[in-house]
ZAMARGU-4260 file (C-alpha; in steps of 0.2 Angstrom, whole numbers, plus 5000, padded with zeros to 4 digits):
<rodrens>
0) 4962/4956/5066 | 4956/4964/5050 | 4973/4961/5042 | 4969/4942/5044 | 4950/4941/5042
5) 4949/4953/5027 | 4960/4942/5016 | 4953/4926/5022 | 4935/4931/5018 | 4940/4936/5001
10) 4947/4919/4997 | 4933/4910/5006 | 4920/4919/4996 | 4929/4917/4980 | 4928/4898/4983
15) 4909/4900/4984 | 4908/4910/4968 | 4919/4898/4958 | 4913/4881/4950 | 4923/4872/4963
20) 4934/4878/4978 | 4952/4882/4974 | 4958/4890/4990 | 4962/4881/5006 | 4966/4893/5020
25) 4978/4890/5034 | 4983/4901/5048 | 5001/4898/5054 | 5011/4905/5069 | 5027/4901/5077
30) 5020/4890/5090 | 5003/4886/5084 | 4987/4885/5095 | 4976/4900/5099 | 4985/4916/5095
35) 4978/4932/5102 | 4976/4947/5090 | 4977/4965/5096 | 4958/4966/5096 | 4957/4952/5109
40) 4950/4939/5098 | 4960/4923/5097 | 4964/4914/5080 | 4967/4895/5079 | 4984/4893/5071
45) 4995/4878/5066 | 5013/4878/5071 | 5025/4883/5057 | 5035/4867/5060 | 5020/4857/5056
50) 5017/4864/5039 | 5028/4860/5024 | 5035/4876/5018 | 5036/4870/5000 | 5017/4866/5000
55) 5011/4884/5000 | 5005/4893/4984 | 5002/4910/4993 | 5011/4916/5009 | 5004/4932/5017
60) 5011/4939/5033 | 4999/4950/5043 | 5004/4965/5053 | 5003/4966/5072 | 5008/4975/5087
65) 5026/4981/5088 | 5030/4968/5102 | 5022/4954/5093 | 5030/4958/5077 | 5047/4960/5085
70) 5045/4943/5093 | 5040/4935/5076 | 5055/4943/5067 | 5067/4937/5080 | 5061/4919/5080
75) 5074/4909/5071 | 5062/4895/5067 | 5049/4906/5060 | 5061/4916/5050 | 5069/4901/5042
80) 5052/4893/5038 | 5045/4910/5030 | 5061/4912/5019 | 5059/4894/5013 | 5040/4896/5010
85) 5043/4912/5001 | 5056/4904/4990 | 5044/4890/4985 | 5028/4899/4984 | 5020/4906/4968
90) 5018/4923/4977 | 5021/4930/4994 | 5018/4946/5003 | 5011/4956/5018 | 4998/4966/5025
95) 5002/4982/5035 | 5017/4980/5046 | 5020/4963/5041 | 5031/4971/5028 | 5044/4974/5041
100) 5046/4955/5044 | 5048/4952/5026 | 5061/4967/5025 | 5070/4961/5040 | 5072/4943/5032
105) 5078/4951/5016 | 5063/4946/5006 | 5059/4964/5000 | 5077/4969/4995 | 5077/4976/4977
110) 5058/4977/4976 | 5044/4990/4976 | 5033/4988/4992 | 5021/4997/5003 | 5015/4997/5021
115) 5003/5007/5032 | 5006/5026/5028 | 5011/5030/5046 | 5026/5018/5045 | 5031/5020/5027
120) 5045/5033/5031 | 5052/5021/5044 | 5052/5006/5033 | 5062/5016/5020 | 5074/5023/5032
125) 5077/5006/5040 | 5078/4996/5024 | 5085/5007/5010 | 5086/4993/4997 | 5067/4993/4996
130) 5058/5006/4985 | 5044/5010/4997 | 5028/5017/4989 | 5020/5026/5004 | 5005/5031/4995
135) 4999/5015/4987 | 4985/5004/4993 | 4995/4989/4988 | 5010/4985/4977 | 5013/4971/4966
140) 5031/4968/4961 | 5033/4951/4952 | 5028/4938/4964 | 5029/4950/4979 | 5013/4958/4985
145) 5012/4971/4999 | 4997/4980/5006 | 4995/4996/5016 | 4985/4988/5030 | 4968/4987/5037
150) 4955/4986/5022 | 4969/4987/5009 | 4973/4969/5012 | 4955/4966/5005 | 4960/4975/4989
155) 4976/4966/4987 | 4968/4949/4989 | 4954/4954/4977 | 4967/4957/4964 | 4975/4940/4967
160) 4958/4932/4965 | 4956/4942/4949 | 4972/4935/4943 | 4967/4917/4948 | 4949/4916/4943
165) 4945/4931/4933 | 4937/4948/4935 | 4919/4941/4936 | 4923/4931/4952 | 4933/4945/4960
170) 4918/4957/4956 | 4906/4946/4964 | 4916/4945/4980 | 4918/4964/4980 | 4899/4965/4979
175) 4896/4953/4992 | 4908/4963/5004 | 4898/4978/4999 | 4913/4988/4993 | 4908/5004/4985
180) 4922/5004/4972 | 4935/4993/4965 | 4951/5001/4971 | 4967/4999/4961 | 4984/4996/4970
185) 4991/5013/4964 | 4977/5023/4972 | 4981/5033/4987 | 4980/5026/5005 | 4973/5042/5011
190) 4965/5058/5004 | 4975/5075/5003 | 4989/5068/5014 | 4979/5069/5029 | 4992/5066/5042
195) 5002/5081/5036 | 4986/5092/5036 | 4984/5089/5054 | 5003/5093/5058 | 5014/5108/5059
200) 5012/5113/5042 | 4993/5111/5041 | 4989/5129/5036 | 5003/5129/5023 | 4996/5113/5015
205) 4979/5120/5014 | 4987/5135/5006 | 4996/5124/4994 | 4980/5115/4988 | 4973/5132/4983
210) 4989/5138/4973 | 4994/5122/4964 | 4993/5131/4947 | 5007/5143/4953 | 5026/5142/4954
215) 5030/5134/4971 | 5048/5135/4975 | 5056/5132/4992 | 5058/5151/4995 | 5040/5155/4992
220) 5034/5140/5003 | 5047/5146/5017 | 5040/5163/5016 | 5022/5157/5017 | 5027/5147/5033
225) 5037/5161/5040 | 5054/5152/5040 | 5071/5153/5032 | 5072/5142/5017 | 5085/5130/5024
230) 5076/5128/5040 | 5060/5126/5032 | 5067/5112/5020 | 5074/5103/5035 | 5058/5104/5046
235) 5046/5101/5032 | 5055/5085/5027 | 5056/5079/5045 | 5037/5083/5047 | 5031/5075/5031
240) 5044/5062/5026 | 5045/5070/5009 | 5054/5085/5001 | 5043/5100/4997 | 5045/5096/4979
245) 5040/5078/4981 | 5025/5083/4992 | 5019/5096/4980 | 5021/5083/4966 | 5010/5071/4976
250) 4997/5084/4979 | 4996/5088/4960 | 4995/5070/4956 | 4980/5068/4968 | 4971/5082/4960
255) 4975/5075/4942 | 4968/5058/4948 | 4952/5067/4954 | 4950/5076/4938 | 4953/5060/4927
260) 4941/5050/4938 | 4928/5064/4934 | 4931/5061/4916 | 4942/5076/4912 | 4954/5074/4897
265) 4973/5072/4901 | 4977/5089/4896 | 4963/5097/4907 | 4968/5086/4922 | 4986/5092/4920
270) 4981/5110/4919 | 4969/5109/4934 | 4983/5101/4944 | 4997/5113/4940 | 5008/5102/4929
275) 5017/5112/4916 | 5010/5100/4902 | 5001/5084/4899 | 5018/5076/4895 | 5024/5081/4912
280) 5009/5073/4920 | 5012/5057/4910 | 5030/5056/4916 | 5024/5058/4934 | 5010/5045/4931
285) 5023/5032/4924 | 5035/5035/4938 | 5023/5034/4952 | 5008/5024/4946 | 5016/5013/4932
290) 5003/5017/4920 | 4998/5032/4908 | 4984/5045/4913 | 4973/5038/4900 | 4975/5020/4906
295) 4970/5026/4923 | 4955/5035/4917 | 4949/5020/4908 | 4951/5009/4923 | 4940/5021/4933
300) 4926/5017/4920 | 4927/4998/4924
</rodrens>
């Protein structure tokens, strides 16, 4: 429900804060009529066949239950309509597991994208032509927008409103929604990789957080976990969806972000997070966040 209601409220509120309304909202489903959500609340929808696919400016697919999503993906009329609409729209995208529909229909091939963190590894395995950014709140890649799900759909649509109507309108909408902070798309969906901290390697990850300034090779991690290096590497990747090196890099980047948000210099943030130099931190920021550490720190002041 929130995948739909959150974005809808953002655009509707933006109409109220703009000199004149610019958004007309339309909920579309395969068959139309009252469509149930997983929360048990029905939404009045229009059948896709009754909506001209070329008339849409923005197309957003919401997530849903596995069964409902599978039925939507396999519906030939809906898939054809969505492909046509995406080709004609100024922008298109998804919230949460809606990314799986876009991916199955070939609309995310060659793009960077995200989905809910719990499904990101599955999305990457099933659709290797997508560059899945599991840790992002939302990802904008040209005309393609994807959000991690739940409240992140609000963040993504606020960014769309800022593009369309300016930052002042987007900020007023955020204030009306009582959001504590304006979140950027490249911010993490969750803190300290929470899923992994509750899993098989919970104690190891707590230990890693306290030793990020030290050399952390596979052999040392395996010894700390009480496993042989080869077995550890295989088990760790299966458990977390990342190699040990990629996981450690993500932890270090998170610490660096926290330091930059607190006003630390790039050099100090790199040192606190265990990067070998501020140049290394800058390379990781460019690859994972598509901005420099200094740019990130400046955005936090806004």
